[in-house]
C-alpha positions in Angstrom: 106.3 40.5 87.8 109.9 40.5 89.0 108.8 40.5 92.6 106.5 37.5 92.0 109.3 35.5 90.4 111.7 36.4 93.2 109.1 35.4 95.9 108.5 32.0 94.2 112.2 31.3 93.9 112.6 32.2 97.6 109.8 29.8 98.6 111.3 27.0 96.5 114.7 27.5 98.1 113.2 27.4 101.6 111.2 24.3 100.8 114.3 22.6 99.4 116.3 23.5 102.5 113.5 22.1 104.7 113.4 18.8 102.8 117.1 18.4 102.5 118.1 19.5 106.1 116.3 16.6 108.0 117.9 14.1 105.6 121.3 15.5 106.4 120.7 15.7 110.1 118.8 12.4 110.3 116.1 13.7 112.5 112.8 14.8 111.0 111.0 15.9 114.2 107.3 15.8 114.9 104.6 18.3 115.9 101.5 17.3 117.8 98.4 19.6 117.8 95.5 18.6 120.0 92.2 20.5 120.1 89.6 18.5 121.9 88.9 15.4 119.9 90.9 16.7 117.0 94.5 15.5 116.9 96.9 16.6 114.2 100.3 15.1 114.0 102.9 16.1 111.4 106.6 16.5 110.9 108.2 19.9 111.3 108.9 19.9 107.5 105.2 19.3 106.8 104.2 22.1 109.3 106.5 24.6 107.7 105.4 23.7 104.2 101.7 24.1 105.3 102.4 27.5 106.8 104.2 28.6 103.6 101.4 27.3 101.4 98.9 29.2 103.6 100.9 32.4 103.3 101.1 32.0 99.6 97.4 31.5 99.3 96.8 34.5 101.5 99.1 36.6 99.3 97.2 35.4 96.2 93.9 36.4 97.8 95.2 39.9 98.7 96.5 40.4 95.2 93.1 39.3 93.8 91.2 41.8 96.0 93.5 44.6 95.0 92.9 43.8 91.4 89.1 44.0 91.9 89.6 47.3 93.7 91.6 48.8 90.9 89.0 47.6 88.4 86.2 49.3 90.3 88.1 52.5 90.8 88.9 52.5 87.1 85.2 52.3 86.3 84.5 55.3 88.4 87.3 57.2 86.6 85.8 56.2 83.3 82.4 57.6 84.4 84.1 60.7 85.7 85.9 61.1 82.4 82.5 61.0 80.6 81.2 63.8 83.0 84.3 65.9 82.4 83.9 65.6 78.6 80.3 66.7 78.9 81.2 69.8 80.9 84.1 70.6 78.4 81.6 70.4 75.5 79.3 72.8 77.4 82.1 75.1 78.0 83.1 75.3 74.4 79.4 75.7 73.4 79.0 78.6 75.9 81.9 80.4 74.3 80.6 79.8 70.8 77.1 81.0 71.8 78.6 84.2 73.3 80.5 84.9 70.1 77.3 84.3 68.1 75.4 86.8 70.4 73.2 84.1 71.9 73.6 85.3 75.4 70.8 83.3 77.0 72.1 80.1 75.5 75.6 81.0 76.5 74.4 81.6 80.1 72.7 78.2 80.3 75.7 76.4 78.9 78.0 78.1 81.4 75.7 77.0 84.2 76.5 73.4 83.3 80.3 74.1 83.8 80.2 75.4 87.3 81.2 72.0 88.8 84.1 71.6 86.3 87.7 72.8 86.9 88.4 75.4 84.2 90.8 77.4 86.5 88.0 80.0 86.8 88.0 81.0 83.1 84.4 79.8 82.8 83.4 82.2 85.6 85.2 85.1 83.9 83.4 84.7 80.6 80.1 83.9 82.3 80.5 87.2 84.2 80.9 89.1 81.0 77.8 87.4 79.6 75.9 88.4 82.8 77.1 92.0 82.5 75.9 92.3 78.9 72.6 90.8 79.9 72.2 93.5 82.6 72.5 91.0 85.5 75.0 93.1 87.5 74.6 91.2 90.9 75.1 87.9 89.1 78.1 89.3 87.3 79.7 90.3 90.6 79.0 86.9 92.1 80.6 85.1 89.2 83.7 87.3 89.4 84.0 86.5 93.1 84.0 82.8 92.2 86.6 83.4 89.5 88.8 85.2 92.2 88.9 81.9 94.2 91.2 80.4 91.6 94.8 81.4 91.8 95.3 81.6 88.1 92.2 83.8 87.5 92.3 86.0 90.6 94.2 88.9 89.0 92.1 88.8 85.9 88.9 88.7 88.0 90.0 91.7 90.0 90.9 93.7 86.9 87.7 92.8 85.1 85.6 93.7 88.2 87.4 97.1 88.6 87.1 97.8 84.8 83.4 97.2 84.8 82.9 99.4 87.9 84.8 102.2 86.2 82.4 101.8 83.2 79.5 102.1 85.6 81.0 105.3 87.0 81.8 103.8 90.4 85.5 104.6 90.9 85.5 104.4 94.7 84.2 100.8 94.5 86.7 100.0 91.7 89.5 101.2 94.0 88.3 99.0 96.8 88.3 96.0 94.5 91.8 96.8 93.3 93.0 97.0 96.9 92.1 93.3 97.4 94.9 92.2 95.1 97.7 90.4 96.9 101.3 91.7 97.2 102.5 90.2 93.9 99.4 91.1 91.9 99.5 94.7 93.2 102.6 95.3 91.1 100.7 94.3 87.9 100.9 97.2 85.4 97.2 97.1 84.6 96.2 97.1 88.3 98.5 100.1 88.9 97.1 101.9 85.9 93.5 101.2 86.9 94.3 102.5 90.5 95.6 105.7 88.9 92.4 105.9 86.7 90.2 105.4 89.8 92.1 108.1 91.8 91.9 110.5 88.9 88.1 109.9 88.5 87.7 110.6 92.2 89.8 113.8 91.9 92.3 112.4 94.4 95.1 114.3 92.7 97.5 114.6 95.7 97.1 110.9 96.4 97.9 110.1 92.8 100.9 112.3 92.8 102.2 110.6 95.9 102.0 107.2 94.3 103.3 108.0 90.9 107.1 108.1 91.8 107.0 104.5 92.8 104.7 103.5 89.9 106.8 105.1 87.1 109.1 102.0 86.6 106.1 99.7 86.2 103.9 102.1 84.1 106.8 103.0 81.8 105.3 105.0 78.9 102.0 105.4 80.6 103.6 107.2 83.6 104.0 110.6 81.8 100.3 111.0 80.7 99.1 110.0 84.2 101.6 112.3 85.9 100.4 115.1 83.5 96.8 114.3 84.3 97.4 114.3 88.0 99.3 117.6 87.9 96.7 119.2 85.6 94.0 118.1 88.0 95.8 119.6 91.0 96.6 122.8 89.1 92.9 123.1 88.0 91.8 122.6 91.5 94.0 125.4 92.8 93.1 127.8 89.9 89.4 127.2 90.3 89.4 127.8 94.0 92.1 130.4 94.5 92.7 131.9 91.0 95.5 132.1 88.5 98.0 134.0 90.7 97.7 131.3 93.4 98.4 128.8 90.7 101.6 130.6 89.7 102.7 130.9 93.4 102.0 127.2 93.9 104.2 126.4 90.9 107.1 128.5 92.2 106.9 126.7 95.6 107.0 123.2 94.1 110.3 121.3 94.6 112.9 121.8 91.8 112.6 118.2 90.7 108.9 118.6 90.0 109.3 121.9 88.2 111.8 120.2 85.9 109.5 117.2 85.3 108.1 117.4 81.7 104.7 116.1 82.7 104.3 118.8 85.4 105.5 121.5 83.0 103.0 120.4 80.3 100.2 120.3 82.9 101.1 123.8 84.2 101.2 125.3 80.7 97.9 123.7 79.8 96.3 125.2 82.9 97.8 128.6 82.2 96.2 128.5 78.7 92.9 127.4 80.1 93.1 130.4 82.5 93.6 132.6 79.5 97.2 133.4 80.5 98.7 132.8 77.0 101.6 135.2 77.5 102.7 133.3 80.6 102.2 130.0 78.8 104.4 131.2 75.8 107.1 132.4 78.1 107.3 128.9 79.8 107.2 127.0 76.4 110.0 129.1 75.0 112.1 129.1 78.1 111.8 125.3 78.6 112.7 124.4 75.0 115.7 126.5 74.5 117.8 123.4 73.9 115.4 122.0 71.3 111.8 120.9 70.9 110.2 118.5 73.5 107.7 116.0 72.1 105.3 116.7 75.1 105.6 120.5 75.2 105.8 121.1 71.5 102.1 120.5 70.6 101.0 123.0 73.2 102.2 125.8 70.9 99.1 125.1 68.8 96.8 126.3 71.7 98.4 129.7 72.0 96.1 132.5 70.9 97.9 135.8 71.0 98.0 138.9 68.7 101.8 138.8 68.5 103.4 135.5 69.4 106.8 136.7 68.2 108.8 134.6 70.7 107.1 131.4 69.6 107.4 132.2 65.9 111.1 133.1 66.2 111.8 129.8 68.1 109.9 127.7 65.6 111.6 129.3 62.6 115.0 128.7 64.2 114.2 125.0 64.6 113.0 124.8 61.0 116.3 126.2 59.7 118.0 123.3 61.5 115.4 120.8 60.3 113.9 121.9 57.0 112.2 118.5 56.3 110.2 118.5 59.6 106.5 118.7 58.6 105.4 118.9 62.2 107.3 122.1 62.8 105.8 123.8 59.7 102.3 122.7 60.8 102.7 124.1 64.3 104.1 127.4 62.9 101.1 127.6 60.6 98.7 127.0 63.5 100.4 129.6 65.7 100.3 132.2 62.9 96.7 131.4 62.1 95.7 131.9 65.7 97.5 135.3 65.7 95.7 136.3 62.5 98.8 136.3 60.3 97.2 134.4 57.4 100.1 134.9 55.0 102.7 133.3 57.3 100.2 130.6 58.2 99.5 129.8 54.5 103.2 129.6 53.6 104.0 127.3 56.6 101.0 125.0 56.0 101.6 124.7 52.3 105.2 123.6 53.1 103.8 121.1 55.7 101.3 119.6 53.3 104.0 119.2 50.7 106.1 117.2 53.1 103.2 115.3 54.7 99.6 115.5 53.6 97.7 116.1 56.8 93.9 116.5 56.8 94.1 119.0 59.7 96.5 121.2 57.8 94.4 121.0 54.6 91.3 122.0 56.5 93.1 124.9 58.1 94.3 126.0 54.6 90.7 125.8 53.4 89.6 128.0 56.3 92.3 130.6 55.5 91.1 130.7 51.8 87.5 131.2 53.0 88.6 134.2 55.2 90.5 135.5 52.1 87.2 135.1 50.1 88.8 132.6 47.8 86.0 130.1 47.8 87.1 127.9 44.9 90.5 127.4 46.5 88.8 126.7 49.8 86.6 124.1 48.2 89.7 122.4 46.6 91.4 122.2 50.0 88.3 120.8 51.6 88.0 118.1 49.0 91.7 117.3 49.3 91.4 117.2 53.1 88.4 114.8 53.0 90.2 112.5 50.6 93.3 112.5 52.8 91.1 111.6 55.8 89.7 108.4 54.1 
């Protein structure tokens, strides 16, 4: 509106100047235009005024045509808005139908959203629907469509790999995970799933090679994965070359790995599985001289020896320093039970139950009472254990 007013004022000023100037100068001037039999004669002022009026009319026509164009384009946007609303309703209905368990209806509703821009989310959920309907090829196609959207690409890769792992296809899952770009490759879930895929394939050495650079990203998940990788590697050596080869392999590992808690736990676990309980006890006692380790401590429960004196002595020493620790009493009770020392086991377990009522400890007390032919007491412990488990 401002521009229009300025333009009109400008035209008025020019016209005024043209009208006043000849009067001041005293010479109007004439223009003669001859085209065949047509002769046009006018003053210079009249010519300029005619030209200006012509330009003004042309400008008005242009503005009018633009207004019509905007009106028509607005109509198309209005119709497009109706279409988008329809697709949005179908999208919401598809999600509702999926939540209701109406998979066929959900599938049909999602098919009506394929032309809409939902950032690939519609394809992700539609893929889940297809998977639950047993349409695996269609599921993969939908996930590939979802991966075309930047905001859904990582989710599509993760979902595809997760479903492949469920289908027991870890090699394919690993291939899908490798398609992630440089930024997405650092996603904790992608790294975790890569580790799961490698573990499922038995690629223990490959997993061990990657874990040092993944530890910062995986955080608390790094230790169990490192333990699993080490255990797999140790199991592979023990099964192929025997227990002595396993011990030799451990001694030849770099000092850093031999001091890694995850590696130590995996090594002890493998020694126990090889029936080398004395060696396992020796490691557990030696490596926890400075105090109990939350990863190594539970492994005492698996020791089965006729005389686990070193373990019992260490556990009792810890209990003296921490008499309210129910876990230490529970582990002592388990070690004593495995060794056949039911009196010590019962005393330790009763103390553990008094501090913290654990169903596992109560069931173990019931078993001890059974072996001592005290059936009524055993029944009481069983009932108490079942009640605590609810």
